[in-house]
Backbone as JSON Lines, residues from 0, in Angstrom:
{"i":0,"aa":"Y","n":[52.13,122.65,93.82],"ca":[51.19,121.85,95.09],"c":[51.02,120.45,94.27]}
{"i":1,"aa":"P","n":[50.63,119.95,93.25],"ca":[50.4,118.72,93.11],"c":[51.59,117.65,92.75]}
{"i":2,"aa":"L","n":[52.71,118.67,92.47],"ca":[54.12,117.98,92.69],"c":[54.3,117.35,93.84]}
{"i":3,"aa":"A","n":[54.1,118.38,95.04],"ca":[54.71,118.28,96.24],"c":[53.66,116.93,96.65]}
{"i":4,"aa":"G","n":[52.37,116.91,95.95],"ca":[51.33,116.17,96.86],"c":[51.88,114.79,96.35]}
{"i":5,"aa":"T","n":[52.17,114.71,94.97],"ca":[52.7,113.09,94.47],"c":[53.74,112.88,94.98]}
{"i":6,"aa":"L","n":[54.96,113.69,95.26],"ca":[56.29,113.51,96.01],"c":[55.78,112.75,97.7]}
{"i":7,"aa":"G","n":[54.83,113.57,98.12],"ca":[54.61,113.06,99.54],"c":[53.81,111.61,99.4]}
{"i":8,"aa":"T","n":[53.17,111.33,98.47],"ca":[52.36,110.04,98.55],"c":[53.74,109.04,98.16]}
{"i":9,"aa":"A","n":[54.23,109.46,97.13],"ca":[55.49,108.4,97.01],"c":[56.17,107.82,98.03]}
{"i":10,"aa":"I","n":[56.78,109.24,98.85],"ca":[57.52,108.95,100.01],"c":[56.84,107.93,100.94]}
{"i":11,"aa":"G","n":[55.55,108.23,101.14],"ca":[54.68,107.79,102.39],"c":[54.69,106.42,101.75]}
{"i":12,"aa":"L","n":[54.45,106.08,100.28],"ca":[54.41,104.57,99.92],"c":[55.73,103.88,100.06]}
{"i":13,"aa":"Q","n":[56.56,104.47,99.99],"ca":[57.89,103.56,100.49],"c":[58.09,103.8,101.58]}
{"i":14,"aa":"A","n":[57.74,104.67,102.64],"ca":[57.73,104.28,103.84],"c":[57.12,103.37,104.47]}
{"i":15,"aa":"T","n":[55.66,103.32,103.94],"ca":[54.73,101.83,104.23],"c":[55.57,100.57,103.81]}
{"i":16,"aa":"G","n":[56.06,100.7,102.73],"ca":[56.84,99.59,102.21],"c":[57.73,98.78,103.19]}
{"i":17,"aa":"F","n":[58.54,100.12,103.51],"ca":[60.08,99.74,104.24],"c":[59.18,99.09,105.44]}
{"i":18,"aa":"V","n":[58.1,99.6,106.04],"ca":[57.52,98.99,107.39],"c":[57.16,97.68,107.49]}
{"i":19,"aa":"L","n":[56.56,97.63,106.07],"ca":[55.98,96.2,105.87],"c":[56.83,95.24,105.84]}
{"i":20,"aa":"V","n":[58.21,95.49,105.16],"ca":[59.21,94.55,104.84],"c":[59.62,94.52,106.05]}
{"i":21,"aa":"A","n":[59.95,95.13,106.7],"ca":[60.52,95.37,108.37],"c":[59.79,94.22,109.3]}
{"i":22,"aa":"I","n":[58.34,94.42,109.03],"ca":[57.61,93.54,109.94],"c":[57.65,92.14,109.25]}
{"i":23,"aa":"G","n":[57.87,91.92,108.09],"ca":[57.93,90.65,107.21],"c":[58.94,90.05,107.8]}
{"i":24,"aa":"V","n":[60.33,90.62,107.66],"ca":[61.58,90.13,107.91],"c":[61.52,89.91,109.44]}
{"i":25,"aa":"I","n":[60.88,90.58,110.19],"ca":[60.98,90.43,112.03],"c":[59.73,88.87,112.13]}
{"i":26,"aa":"G","n":[58.79,89.2,111.38],"ca":[57.88,88.33,111.44],"c":[58.72,86.58,111.08]}
{"i":27,"aa":"A","n":[59.23,86.51,109.91],"ca":[60.17,85.43,109.46],"c":[61.09,85.32,110.63]}
{"i":28,"aa":"G","n":[61.78,86.22,110.96],"ca":[62.7,85.88,111.86],"c":[62.08,85.0,113.29]}
{"i":29,"aa":"A","n":[61.2,85.58,113.65],"ca":[60.44,85.02,114.65],"c":[60.15,83.53,114.48]}
{"i":30,"aa":"A","n":[59.53,83.41,113.55],"ca":[59.2,81.9,112.9],"c":[60.0,81.07,112.61]}
{"i":31,"aa":"L","n":[61.02,81.52,112.42],"ca":[62.55,80.92,112.18],"c":[62.95,80.07,113.45]}
{"i":32,"aa":"L","n":[62.94,81.38,114.46],"ca":[63.58,80.86,115.9],"c":[62.2,80.26,116.33]}
{"i":33,"aa":"A","n":[60.98,80.28,116.04],"ca":[60.18,79.24,116.96],"c":[60.35,78.25,116.12]}
{"i":34,"aa":"W","n":[60.61,77.76,114.9],"ca":[60.71,76.58,113.97],"c":[62.07,75.59,114.99]}
{"i":35,"aa":"R","n":[62.95,76.49,115.13],"ca":[64.25,76.04,115.37],"c":[63.99,75.49,116.73]}
{"i":36,"aa":"D","n":[63.43,76.07,117.63],"ca":[63.0,76.02,118.86],"c":[62.13,74.25,118.9]}
{"i":37,"aa":"D","n":[61.11,74.16,117.83],"ca":[60.55,73.24,117.85],"c":[61.28,72.13,117.61]}
{"i":38,"aa":"A","n":[62.18,72.23,116.41],"ca":[63.21,71.37,115.97],"c":[64.43,70.76,116.9]}
{"i":39,"aa":"E","n":[64.53,71.29,118.01],"ca":[65.68,71.04,119.14],"c":[64.98,69.66,119.74]}
{"i":40,"aa":"P","n":[65.97,69.09,120.56],"ca":[65.25,67.77,121.07],"c":[64.76,68.75,122.4]}
{"i":41,"aa":"K","n":[63.85,68.02,123.07],"ca":[62.68,68.67,123.71],"c":[63.66,69.05,125.44]}
{"i":42,"aa":"R","n":[64.53,68.17,125.42],"ca":[65.33,68.35,126.39],"c":[66.34,69.57,126.7]}
{"i":43,"aa":"G","n":[66.32,70.33,125.38],"ca":[66.78,71.47,125.33],"c":[65.67,72.98,126.14]}
{"i":44,"aa":"T","n":[64.38,72.78,125.67],"ca":[63.24,73.57,125.8],"c":[62.91,73.42,127.05]}
{"i":45,"aa":"K","n":[62.99,72.25,127.8],"ca":[62.43,71.92,129.22],"c":[63.22,73.09,130.52]}
{"i":46,"aa":"P","n":[64.17,73.42,130.31],"ca":[64.83,74.11,131.38],"c":[64.29,75.52,130.92]}
{"i":47,"aa":"R","n":[64.47,75.95,129.84],"ca":[63.57,77.6,129.61],"c":[62.11,77.31,130.49]}
{"i":48,"aa":"Q","n":[61.36,76.67,130.21],"ca":[59.94,76.57,130.75],"c":[60.07,76.57,132.35]}
{"i":49,"aa":"T","n":[60.96,75.42,133.01],"ca":[60.76,75.58,134.18],"c":[61.41,77.11,134.8]}
{"i":50,"aa":"K","n":[62.37,77.58,134.04],"ca":[62.87,78.86,134.44],"c":[61.92,79.79,134.48]}
{"i":51,"aa":"L","n":[60.96,79.6,133.35],"ca":[59.93,80.69,133.28],"c":[58.68,80.37,134.19]}
{"i":52,"aa":"R","n":[58.47,79.24,134.83],"ca":[57.61,78.89,135.76],"c":[57.84,79.43,136.8]}
{"i":53,"aa":"N","n":[59.21,79.12,137.23],"ca":[59.67,78.95,138.68],"c":[59.23,80.33,139.49]}
{"i":54,"aa":"P","n":[59.71,81.51,138.58],"ca":[59.55,82.63,139.3],"c":[57.81,82.73,139.81]}
{"i":55,"aa":"A","n":[56.96,82.44,138.79],"ca":[55.83,82.6,138.55],"c":[55.08,81.95,139.92]}
{"i":56,"aa":"N","n":[55.65,80.48,140.04],"ca":[55.14,80.12,141.29],"c":[55.66,80.36,142.69]}
{"i":57,"aa":"R","n":[57.06,81.33,142.65],"ca":[57.33,81.93,143.6],"c":[56.59,83.01,144.19]}
{"i":58,"aa":"S","n":[56.1,84.06,142.85],"ca":[55.91,84.95,143.59],"c":[54.24,84.93,143.8]}
């Protein structure tokens, strides 16, 4: 039983670590995409904003 418990905790720690790494990678990717959008000239981002706004105005 003690061995099973330590194995379970080890597997759980590995799983949580993997989840934390995945969340970190996703967060970094989202931050990178947001930074790239900000870095782009604003004429490139304006059509996206109007596309997002128009359906809201119509509905």
